[in-house]
C-alpha positions as a Markdown table, in Angstrom:
| # | Residue | x | y | z |
|---|---|---|---|---|
| 1 | Met | 7.0 | -15.3 | 13.1 |
| 2 | Leu | 8.5 | -12.4 | 11.1 |
| 3 | Arg | 5.6 | -12.4 | 8.7 |
| 4 | His | 3.1 | -12.0 | 11.6 |
| 5 | Thr | 5.1 | -9.2 | 13.1 |
| 6 | Ala | 5.2 | -7.4 | 9.7 |
| 7 | Ala | 1.4 | -7.9 | 9.3 |
| 8 | Leu | 0.8 | -6.5 | 12.8 |
| 9 | Ala | 2.9 | -3.5 | 12.0 |
| 10 | Ile | 0.9 | -2.9 | 8.7 |
| 11 | Ser | -2.4 | -3.3 | 10.6 |
| 12 | Ala | -1.2 | -0.7 | 13.1 |
| 13 | His | -0.4 | 1.6 | 10.3 |
| 14 | Gln | -3.9 | 1.0 | 8.8 |
| 15 | Thr | -5.6 | 1.6 | 12.1 |
| 16 | His | -3.7 | 4.4 | 13.7 |
| 17 | Leu | -1.7 | 6.3 | 11.1 |
| 18 | Ser | -3.6 | 6.0 | 7.8 |
| 19 | Pro | -6.9 | 7.5 | 8.9 |
| 20 | His | -5.1 | 10.7 | 9.9 |
| 21 | Lys | -2.9 | 11.3 | 6.8 |
| 22 | Gly | -5.6 | 13.0 | 4.8 |
| 23 | Tyr | -5.7 | 10.9 | 1.6 |
| 24 | Val | -6.5 | 7.3 | 0.5 |
| 25 | Cys | -4.7 | 4.8 | -1.6 |
| 26 | Ala | -4.9 | 5.9 | -5.2 |
| 27 | Phe | -4.7 | 2.3 | -6.5 |
| 28 | Arg | -7.8 | 1.4 | -4.4 |
| 29 | Val | -9.7 | 4.5 | -5.6 |
| 30 | His | -8.8 | 3.9 | -9.2 |
| 31 | Thr | -9.3 | 0.1 | -9.4 |
| 32 | Gly | -11.7 | -0.7 | -6.6 |
| 33 | Arg | -9.3 | -3.3 | -5.4 |
| 34 | Cys | -7.6 | -3.5 | -2.0 |
| 35 | Ser | -5.3 | -0.7 | -0.9 |
| 36 | Cys | -1.6 | -1.0 | -1.1 |
| 37 | Ser | -1.2 | -1.5 | 2.6 |
| 38 | Glu | -3.9 | -4.2 | 2.6 |
| 39 | Phe | -2.2 | -5.9 | -0.3 |
| 40 | Ala | 1.1 | -5.8 | 1.6 |
| 41 | Arg | -0.6 | -7.2 | 4.8 |
| 42 | Arg | -2.2 | -10.1 | 2.9 |
| 43 | Phe | 0.8 | -10.8 | 0.8 |
| 44 | Val | 3.3 | -10.9 | 3.8 |
| 45 | Leu | 1.0 | -13.4 | 5.6 |
| 46 | Trp | 0.8 | -15.5 | 2.5 |
| 47 | Ala | 4.4 | -15.4 | 1.1 |
| 48 | Gly | 6.6 | -13.8 | 3.7 |
| 49 | Ile | 8.4 | -10.5 | 4.0 |
| 50 | Trp | 11.2 | -11.3 | 1.6 |
| 51 | Arg | 8.8 | -12.0 | -1.3 |
| 52 | Leu | 6.8 | -8.9 | -0.3 |
| 53 | Leu | 10.0 | -6.8 | -0.8 |
| 54 | Leu | 10.2 | -8.2 | -4.3 |
| 55 | Val | 6.6 | -7.4 | -5.4 |
| 56 | Leu | 5.8 | -4.3 | -3.4 |
| 57 | Pro | 7.9 | -1.9 | -5.6 |
| 58 | Arg | 5.8 | -2.9 | -8.6 |
| 59 | Arg | 2.5 | -2.3 | -6.7 |
| 60 | Leu | 3.7 | 1.1 | -5.5 |
| 61 | Arg | 4.6 | 2.1 | -9.1 |
| 62 | Gln | 1.0 | 1.0 | -10.1 |
| 63 | Cys | -0.3 | 3.2 | -7.3 |
| 64 | Lys | 1.7 | 6.2 | -8.4 |
| 65 | Ala | 0.4 | 5.7 | -12.0 |
| 66 | Ala | -3.2 | 5.5 | -10.6 |
| 67 | Ala | -2.6 | 8.8 | -8.7 |
| 68 | Val | -1.4 | 10.5 | -11.9 |
| 69 | Thr | -4.5 | 9.2 | -13.8 |
| 70 | Leu | -6.8 | 10.4 | -11.0 |
| 71 | Glu | -5.1 | 13.8 | -11.0 |
| 72 | Glu | -5.6 | 14.0 | -14.8 |
| 73 | Gln | -9.3 | 13.1 | -14.4 |
| 74 | Val | -9.8 | 15.8 | -11.8 |
| 75 | Ala | -8.1 | 18.4 | -14.0 |
| 76 | Gln | -10.3 | 17.4 | -17.0 |
| 77 | Glu | -13.4 | 17.7 | -14.8 |
| 78 | Lys | -12.3 | 21.2 | -13.7 |
| 79 | Asn | -11.7 | 22.2 | -17.3 |
| 80 | Lys | -15.1 | 20.9 | -18.3 |
| 81 | Ser | -16.8 | 22.8 | -15.6 |
| 82 | Lys | -15.2 | 26.1 | -16.7 |
| 83 | Thr | -16.6 | 25.8 | -20.2 |
């Protein structure tokens, strides 16, 4: 029951909050795989909230690394366009 409540809360975030925040998941943009919130929703339904709490920090670190990579790519593109 807790896993379905958590999945519902994540779905509400995806539907009502995420579209208004002004950016998308860097991991999804960089890899073409599902967003971090979609990963969390699917994982919590599959394995439960406690296991999600164990794996989610790693995924968020990967997302942060993807964001850094994307920022570096944008900076490189800007530098190329100046020359």
